C-alpha positions as CSV (number, residue, x, y, z in Angstrom):
1,X,-2.9,-2.5,20.7
2,X,-1.2,-4.7,18.1
3,X,2.6,-5.0,18.1
4,X,4.5,-6.6,15.2
5,X,7.7,-8.5,16.1
6,X,10.0,-8.2,13.1
7,X,13.5,-9.1,12.0
8,X,15.7,-11.2,9.8
9,X,15.4,-14.9,9.9
10,X,17.0,-16.5,13.0
11,X,17.3,-13.1,14.8
12,X,15.3,-14.3,17.8
13,X,11.8,-13.0,17.1
14,X,10.0,-16.1,18.1
15,X,12.1,-16.7,21.2
16,X,11.2,-13.1,22.3
17,X,7.5,-13.6,21.5
18,X,7.4,-16.8,23.6
19,X,9.3,-15.2,26.5
20,X,7.0,-12.1,26.6
21,X,3.7,-13.8,26.1
22,X,1.2,-14.6,28.8
23,X,-1.1,-16.5,26.4
24,X,-0.9,-18.0,22.9
25,X,-3.4,-17.8,20.2
26,X,-4.0,-20.2,17.2
27,X,-0.7,-21.2,15.6
28,X,1.2,-19.9,18.6
29,X,1.1,-22.3,21.6
30,X,-2.4,-23.7,21.9
31,X,-3.7,-27.1,21.0
32,X,-5.2,-25.9,17.7
33,X,-1.8,-24.8,16.3
34,X,-0.7,-26.6,13.2
35,X,2.7,-27.2,14.9
36,X,2.9,-27.6,18.6
37,X,4.2,-24.5,20.5
38,X,5.9,-21.6,18.7
39,X,7.8,-22.7,15.6
40,X,11.6,-22.9,15.7
41,X,11.7,-21.2,12.3
42,X,8.6,-19.0,11.9
43,X,6.9,-19.8,8.6
44,X,3.5,-18.1,9.3
45,X,2.1,-15.5,11.6
46,X,1.9,-16.3,15.3
47,X,-0.3,-14.4,17.7
48,X,0.1,-14.2,21.5
49,X,-0.8,-11.7,24.2
50,X,0.9,-9.5,26.7
51,X,-0.6,-7.1,29.3
52,X,1.1,-3.7,29.6
53,X,-0.3,-0.9,31.8
54,X,-3.5,-2.8,32.3
55,X,-4.0,-3.2,28.5
56,X,-4.0,-6.5,26.7
57,X,-2.0,-6.3,23.5
58,X,-1.4,-8.7,20.7
59,X,2.1,-9.7,19.8
60,X,2.3,-10.7,16.1
61,X,5.3,-12.9,15.4
62,X,6.2,-12.4,11.7
63,X,8.5,-14.7,9.6
64,X,11.9,-13.3,8.7
65,X,12.7,-15.1,5.4
66,X,12.7,-13.0,2.2
67,X,10.3,-15.4,0.5
68,X,7.8,-15.1,3.3
69,X,7.5,-11.3,3.1
70,X,3.8,-11.7,2.0
71,X,2.9,-12.9,5.4
72,X,4.6,-9.8,7.0
73,X,2.6,-7.6,4.6
74,X,-0.5,-9.5,5.5
75,X,-0.1,-8.6,9.2
76,X,1.3,-5.1,8.7
77,X,-2.0,-3.4,8.1
78,X,-3.0,-3.9,11.7
79,X,0.4,-2.9,13.3
80,X,0.1,-0.1,15.9
81,X,3.7,-0.5,17.0
82,X,6.7,-2.7,16.2
83,X,9.6,-4.5,17.9
84,X,12.5,-5.0,15.4
85,X,14.9,-7.7,16.6
86,X,18.5,-7.4,15.2
87,X,21.1,-10.2,15.5
88,X,24.0,-8.1,16.7
89,X,26.5,-10.7,15.4
90,X,25.2,-10.2,11.8
91,X,24.2,-6.5,11.9
92,X,21.5,-5.0,9.6
93,X,20.6,-7.9,7.2
94,X,18.3,-7.7,4.2
95,X,15.0,-8.4,5.9
96,X,16.0,-6.3,8.9
97,X,16.1,-3.3,6.5
98,X,12.8,-4.3,4.9
99,X,11.1,-4.7,8.3
100,X,12.4,-1.4,9.5
101,X,11.1,0.2,6.3
102,X,7.6,-1.3,7.0
103,X,7.7,0.1,10.6
104,X,8.7,3.5,9.3
105,X,5.6,3.6,7.2
106,X,3.1,2.2,9.6
107,X,4.2,3.3,13.1
108,X,7.3,5.5,13.0
109,X,6.8,6.9,16.5
110,X,6.2,3.6,18.1
111,X,9.2,1.3,17.4
112,X,11.5,-0.5,19.8
113,X,14.8,-2.1,18.8
114,X,16.1,-5.3,20.5
115,X,19.8,-6.1,19.9
116,X,19.9,-9.8,20.4
117,X,22.8,-12.3,20.8
118,X,25.1,-9.8,22.6
119,X,26.8,-12.8,24.2
120,X,28.3,-13.8,20.9
121,X,30.2,-10.6,20.2
122,X,32.7,-8.3,22.0
123,X,31.1,-5.6,24.2
124,X,32.6,-2.9,22.0
125,X,30.7,-4.1,18.9
126,X,27.5,-4.0,20.9
127,X,28.2,-0.4,22.0
128,X,29.1,0.6,18.4
129,X,25.9,-0.8,16.9
130,X,23.8,0.7,19.7
131,X,25.4,4.1,18.9
132,X,24.6,3.8,15.2
133,X,21.0,2.8,15.5
134,X,19.5,6.3,16.2
135,X,21.0,7.6,13.0
136,X,19.7,4.7,11.0
137,X,16.2,5.1,12.4
138,X,16.3,8.8,11.7
139,X,17.3,8.3,8.1
140,X,14.2,6.1,7.7
141,X,11.8,8.6,9.4
142,X,11.6,6.5,12.6
143,X,11.9,8.4,15.9
144,X,15.7,8.4,16.6
145,X,14.9,8.3,20.3
146,X,13.2,4.9,20.0
147,X,14.3,2.6,22.8
148,X,17.2,0.2,22.0
149,X,17.6,-2.8,24.2
150,X,20.9,-4.9,24.1
151,X,20.1,-8.4,25.3
152,X,20.7,-12.1,24.9
153,X,17.6,-14.3,24.5
154,X,19.4,-17.6,24.5
155,X,18.2,-18.2,28.1
156,X,15.9,-15.2,28.8
157,X,15.6,-14.5,32.5
158,X,13.2,-12.2,34.2
159,X,15.6,-9.2,34.2
160,X,16.1,-9.6,30.4
161,X,12.4,-9.7,29.8
162,X,11.7,-6.7,32.0
163,X,14.1,-4.6,29.9
164,X,12.1,-5.4,26.8
165,X,8.8,-4.8,28.7
166,X,10.1,-1.4,29.8
167,X,10.9,-0.6,26.1
168,X,7.3,-1.6,25.2
169,X,6.0,0.7,27.9
170,X,8.0,3.6,26.3
171,X,6.3,3.1,22.9
172,X,2.9,2.2,24.4
173,X,-0.2,4.3,23.5
174,X,-3.9,3.8,23.0
175,X,-4.6,4.0,19.3
176,X,-7.7,5.9,18.2
177,X,-10.3,3.6,16.8
178,X,-13.2,4.5,14.6
179,X,-15.9,2.0,15.5
180,X,-18.7,3.8,13.6
181,X,-18.2,1.9,10.4
182,X,-19.4,-1.6,9.4
183,X,-17.7,-4.6,10.8
184,X,-14.7,-6.1,9.0
185,X,-12.4,-8.8,10.3
186,X,-9.1,-10.1,8.9
187,X,-9.1,-13.9,9.6
188,X,-5.8,-15.7,10.1
189,X,-6.8,-19.2,11.3
190,X,-9.9,-21.5,11.3
191,X,-10.5,-24.7,13.2
192,X,-13.4,-26.9,14.1
193,X,-14.6,-27.6,17.7
194,X,-16.5,-30.8,18.0
195,X,-20.1,-30.4,19.0
196,X,-19.9,-26.6,18.8
197,X,-19.0,-25.5,15.2
198,X,-16.2,-23.6,13.6
199,X,-14.0,-20.9,15.1
200,X,-12.4,-18.2,13.0
201,X,-9.8,-16.1,14.7
202,X,-8.4,-12.8,13.6
203,X,-8.2,-9.0,14.1
204,X,-11.1,-6.7,13.9
205,X,-10.1,-4.0,11.4
206,X,-13.3,-2.1,11.1
207,X,-16.4,-1.4,13.2
208,X,-17.5,-3.9,15.8
209,X,-19.5,-7.1,16.1
210,X,-22.0,-8.7,18.5
211,X,-23.4,-12.1,19.0
212,X,-26.2,-12.6,16.4
213,X,-24.7,-10.3,13.8
214,X,-24.9,-11.8,10.3
215,X,-21.7,-11.6,8.3
216,X,-20.5,-12.6,4.9
217,X,-17.7,-15.1,4.4
218,X,-16.9,-14.4,0.7
219,X,-14.4,-17.2,0.3
220,X,-17.2,-19.7,1.0
221,X,-19.9,-17.6,-0.6
222,X,-21.9,-18.0,2.6
223,X,-23.6,-15.8,5.2
224,X,-23.8,-16.9,8.9
225,X,-24.7,-15.4,12.2
226,X,-22.1,-15.1,15.0
227,X,-23.0,-17.7,17.7
228,X,-20.2,-16.8,20.2
229,X,-17.3,-14.4,20.7
230,X,-14.1,-14.8,22.7
231,X,-11.2,-12.4,23.1
232,X,-8.0,-14.1,24.5
233,X,-10.1,-17.2,25.6
234,X,-12.6,-15.1,27.5
235,X,-16.3,-15.0,26.5
236,X,-17.4,-11.5,25.5
237,X,-20.5,-10.1,24.0
238,X,-18.8,-7.7,21.6
239,X,-15.4,-7.3,19.7
240,X,-14.3,-3.9,18.3
241,X,-11.8,-2.5,15.9
242,X,-8.2,-3.3,16.9
243,X,-9.1,-6.3,19.1
244,X,-8.2,-10.0,18.5
245,X,-11.3,-12.1,18.4
246,X,-12.4,-15.7,17.9
247,X,-15.9,-16.0,16.3
248,X,-18.0,-19.2,16.5
249,X,-20.1,-20.2,13.5
250,X,-22.3,-23.2,12.9
251,X,-23.1,-25.2,9.8
252,X,-20.2,-24.0,7.7
253,X,-19.3,-26.0,4.6
254,X,-16.4,-28.5,4.9
255,X,-14.2,-26.1,2.8
256,X,-13.6,-24.0,5.8
257,X,-11.1,-26.5,7.1
258,X,-8.7,-25.5,4.3
259,X,-8.9,-21.8,5.0
260,X,-5.9,-20.0,6.6
261,X,-6.3,-16.3,5.7
262,X,-9.5,-14.6,4.6
263,X,-11.9,-11.9,5.6
264,X,-15.4,-11.7,6.8
265,X,-17.6,-8.6,7.1
266,X,-21.0,-7.1,7.7
267,X,-23.1,-6.9,4.5
268,X,-22.2,-3.8,2.5
269,X,-18.9,-3.2,4.3
270,X,-16.7,-4.3,1.3
271,X,-16.8,-4.5,-2.4
272,X,-15.4,-7.1,-4.7
273,X,-13.2,-5.5,-7.4
274,X,-10.1,-5.9,-9.6
275,X,-10.0,-2.2,-10.4
276,X,-9.3,0.8,-8.1
277,X,-7.7,4.2,-7.8
278,X,-5.2,4.7,-5.0
279,X,-3.4,7.7,-3.6
280,X,0.2,6.7,-3.2
281,X,3.4,7.8,-1.6
282,X,6.8,6.8,-3.0
283,X,9.4,4.9,-1.0
284,X,12.7,6.8,-1.5
285,X,14.9,3.6,-1.2
286,X,13.2,2.0,-4.3
287,X,15.6,2.5,-7.3
288,X,14.1,0.3,-10.0
289,X,12.4,1.8,-13.1
290,X,8.6,1.1,-13.5
291,X,7.1,1.8,-16.9
292,X,3.5,2.4,-17.5
293,X,1.5,-0.8,-17.4
294,X,4.2,-2.4,-15.3
295,X,3.2,-5.5,-13.3
296,X,3.8,-5.4,-9.5
297,X,2.9,-7.3,-6.4
298,X,0.2,-5.5,-4.5
299,X,-0.8,-6.2,-0.9
300,X,-4.4,-5.4,-0.1
301,X,-5.6,-6.6,3.3
302,X,-4.8,-10.3,3.5
303,X,-4.3,-10.6,-0.3
304,X,-1.1,-10.2,-2.3
305,X,-1.9,-10.3,-6.0
306,X,-0.2,-9.2,-9.3
307,X,-1.5,-5.8,-10.5
308,X,-1.0,-3.7,-13.6
309,X,-0.2,-0.1,-12.9
310,X,-1.2,3.1,-14.7
311,X,0.9,5.9,-13.1
312,X,-1.0,9.2,-12.9
313,X,-0.2,12.9,-12.1
314,X,-3.1,15.0,-10.8
315,X,-4.3,17.8,-13.0
316,X,-7.3,19.4,-11.2
317,X,-10.0,16.7,-11.2
318,X,-8.4,14.9,-14.1
319,X,-5.2,12.9,-14.3
320,X,-2.3,12.8,-16.8
321,X,-1.0,9.4,-17.7
322,X,2.8,9.2,-17.1
323,X,5.1,7.0,-19.1
324,X,6.7,5.7,-16.0
325,X,6.6,5.9,-12.2
326,X,8.1,9.2,-11.1
327,X,8.7,9.6,-7.4
328,X,8.4,13.4,-7.7
329,X,5.2,13.7,-9.6
330,X,3.2,10.4,-9.5
331,X,0.4,10.9,-6.9
332,X,-2.1,8.3,-8.0
333,X,-2.1,4.8,-9.5
334,X,-4.9,3.0,-11.3
335,X,-4.6,-0.7,-10.5
336,X,-6.0,-3.5,-12.5
337,X,-5.6,-6.8,-10.5
338,X,-5.2,-10.2,-12.0
339,X,-8.1,-11.4,-9.8
340,X,-10.8,-9.7,-7.8
341,X,-10.3,-9.0,-4.1
342,X,-12.7,-7.6,-1.4
343,X,-11.7,-4.2,-0.3
344,X,-13.0,-0.7,0.5
345,X,-12.0,3.0,0.3
346,X,-9.3,3.9,2.8
347,X,-7.7,0.5,2.9
348,X,-3.9,0.4,3.1
349,X,-2.0,-0.9,0.1
350,X,1.7,-1.7,-0.5
351,X,3.3,-2.3,-3.9
352,X,6.5,-4.2,-4.2
353,X,8.7,-6.1,-6.7
354,X,8.8,-9.3,-4.7
355,X,10.4,-11.2,-7.6
356,X,13.4,-9.0,-7.5
357,X,16.6,-11.0,-6.9
358,X,19.0,-8.1,-6.2
359,X,19.8,-6.6,-2.8
360,X,18.0,-3.3,-3.5
361,X,14.8,-2.3,-1.8
362,X,11.8,-4.3,-3.1
363,X,9.1,-1.9,-1.9
364,X,8.1,0.7,-4.5
365,X,5.3,2.7,-2.9
366,X,2.4,2.6,-0.4
367,X,-0.9,4.4,0.0
368,X,-4.6,4.0,0.4
369,X,-7.5,3.1,-1.8
370,X,-9.3,6.3,-2.9
371,X,-12.0,4.8,-5.1
372,X,-13.2,1.2,-5.6
373,X,-14.3,1.0,-9.2
374,X,-16.9,-1.4,-10.5
375,X,-15.8,-1.1,-14.1
376,X,-13.8,1.0,-16.6
377,X,-16.8,3.4,-17.0
378,X,-16.1,4.6,-13.4
379,X,-12.5,5.6,-14.0
380,X,-11.4,9.2,-13.5
381,X,-10.7,11.3,-16.6
382,X,-7.2,10.2,-17.8
383,X,-5.3,11.8,-20.6
384,X,-2.0,11.9,-22.5
385,X,-0.4,15.2,-23.4
386,X,0.2,15.8,-27.1
387,X,2.3,18.6,-28.6
388,X,2.7,19.7,-32.2
389,X,4.8,22.6,-33.5
390,X,4.8,24.4,-36.9
391,X,6.2,27.6,-38.3
392,X,4.6,30.8,-39.6
393,X,4.6,30.4,-43.4
394,X,3.1,33.8,-44.3
395,X,1.1,36.6,-42.8
396,X,-2.2,37.2,-44.6
397,X,-3.2,40.3,-42.7
398,X,-3.0,41.8,-39.2
399,X,-5.3,39.1,-37.7
400,X,-4.6,36.0,-39.9
401,X,-1.6,33.9,-40.9
402,X,-0.7,30.7,-42.6
403,X,1.1,27.9,-40.7
404,X,3.2,25.1,-42.1
405,X,4.5,21.8,-40.7
406,X,1.8,21.6,-38.0
407,X,-0.1,19.0,-39.9
408,X,0.4,16.5,-42.7
409,X,-1.4,16.8,-46.0
410,X,-3.7,13.9,-45.2
411,X,-4.8,15.4,-41.9
412,X,-8.6,15.6,-41.3
413,X,-8.9,19.3,-40.3
414,X,-12.4,18.8,-39.0
415,X,-10.8,17.3,-35.9
416,X,-8.6,20.4,-35.2
417,X,-10.9,23.2,-36.4
418,X,-11.3,25.9,-33.7
419,X,-8.5,24.6,-31.5
420,X,-6.4,27.2,-29.7
421,X,-2.6,27.6,-30.5
422,X,0.1,29.6,-29.0
423,X,2.6,31.7,-31.1
424,X,6.2,31.8,-30.0
425,X,5.8,35.6,-29.7
426,X,3.0,35.1,-27.1
427,X,-0.2,35.6,-29.1
428,X,-3.0,33.1,-28.8
429,X,-4.6,32.0,-32.1
430,X,-7.3,29.7,-33.4
431,X,-7.2,27.1,-36.2
432,X,-9.6,28.0,-39.0
433,X,-9.3,25.1,-41.4
434,X,-6.7,24.1,-44.0
435,X,-5.0,26.3,-46.6
436,X,-4.3,24.5,-49.8
437,X,-3.7,20.8,-50.0
438,X,-0.2,20.5,-48.5
439,X,-1.2,20.3,-44.8
440,X,-0.9,24.1,-44.1
441,X,-3.4,25.7,-41.7
442,X,-5.0,29.1,-41.5
443,X,-4.6,30.6,-38.0
444,X,-6.8,33.5,-36.8
445,X,-5.3,35.8,-34.2
446,X,-8.2,37.9,-32.8
447,X,-5.9,40.1,-30.7
448,X,-3.7,41.0,-33.7
449,X,-0.3,39.9,-34.9
450,X,2.7,41.7,-33.4
451,X,5.8,42.8,-35.2
452,X,7.7,40.1,-33.3
453,X,6.1,37.4,-35.6
454,X,8.6,36.5,-38.3
455,X,7.9,34.3,-41.3
456,X,9.9,31.1,-41.2
457,X,11.1,31.7,-37.7
458,X,8.1,32.1,-35.2
459,X,6.8,28.8,-33.9
460,X,3.1,27.9,-33.7
461,X,2.5,25.4,-30.8
462,X,-0.6,23.2,-30.5
463,X,-0.9,21.5,-27.1
464,X,-3.6,18.9,-26.5
465,X,-5.0,16.4,-24.0
466,X,-5.9,13.1,-25.6
467,X,-8.4,11.2,-23.4
468,X,-8.0,7.5,-22.9
469,X,-11.1,6.4,-21.1
470,X,-13.8,4.3,-22.6
471,X,-16.4,6.5,-24.3
472,X,-13.9,9.4,-24.6
473,X,-11.0,7.4,-26.1
474,X,-9.2,9.4,-28.7
475,X,-11.0,12.7,-27.9
476,X,-8.7,15.7,-28.2
477,X,-8.9,18.9,-26.2
478,X,-6.5,21.8,-26.9
479,X,-5.2,24.2,-24.2
480,X,-2.7,27.0,-24.0
């Protein structure tokens, strides 16, 4: 089980992680950390371990500064639960709100709140905030009965820590893991061990691995066999989805020493792409407008890259291109990334305007990758709706009329010949070429023209889908 420790900068996250932890991982307390011990101000992800109900779980200490939200998003895809630390002297700050929002998306039923620094404020303020927390959580979709622990971590004693451990026990569960897929691991740190090789530590996010398995390290463009596996400093033969693991490799290129975050995977587990279709869910708190082709920050696994968006509304197996992101109707987004990333169907994605300088919510929507596309030819059918209206100009006979204003005189009628139209009176007609040279069209009405059709008054409507895909670009299809 993996628990994210979240909160605004200087709320006490790292102090809590250190107090709870039985053991540190890379960049936490051990000798391979880039900075000795846990950092005073967290600037990267820290990993440590705690045992609850006989289960070893990972504590993921996340940075709280607004500019470091990419690191939080990097870690968030493996969260099973979250502890959100709130500085009771400052209340709900900007990153507190963002981190609560992330928790509401990933683990809404498994959140604990720690109200820290209660020694700095009157007791009544602590009681007031504790009373307001359930309503706040409920408004975000988080379980309003989530445990709330008022505490002071300035000098954490055993009683204080046990209160937090009890809250963790309340949100504890054993996540379901699908280990049938191919092995994928999100790597967060790499370091050499003299005489042995290179260790890459991270979280297994798909399948499982054994000693001897050959994996791809795409950042190095190399393949290597796993020579050894540890989980929390103990030698193991296998690591499975959800576990923290340290994998030993030999004869890696020198470039590995500069790697912080990357992925490695069993051959065939992931595809390199800069184009994919995602099923998305809007975030209600996002208020900014996003036009079609808008650029947005997209977090995919351990990557956060700029992506161009095409907002789509499902129409059967096809998709209508929308002029802008609409929380009520946009169900898919076609993303074109500025650079290729390795990903797979089912992967979690989060879209955000991280360059926003205002106080409003930066997260726009989240979702999962539905299709990884190799090129534009694999896109789903995408179309724009077009609509033209004309007027009945004259009635030739009971099954034929002439329509004006539907086309211009220079129109190529071969494109529209045979297309269906709808009369304002309800009849369905069919275009049968031009009439004269002024852009008028002859409309056949096989079912007969009713008495409700009035010359100069009754509208004739032509509704079309204009396809935008390569190969079909510009193709028109009429519908009624």
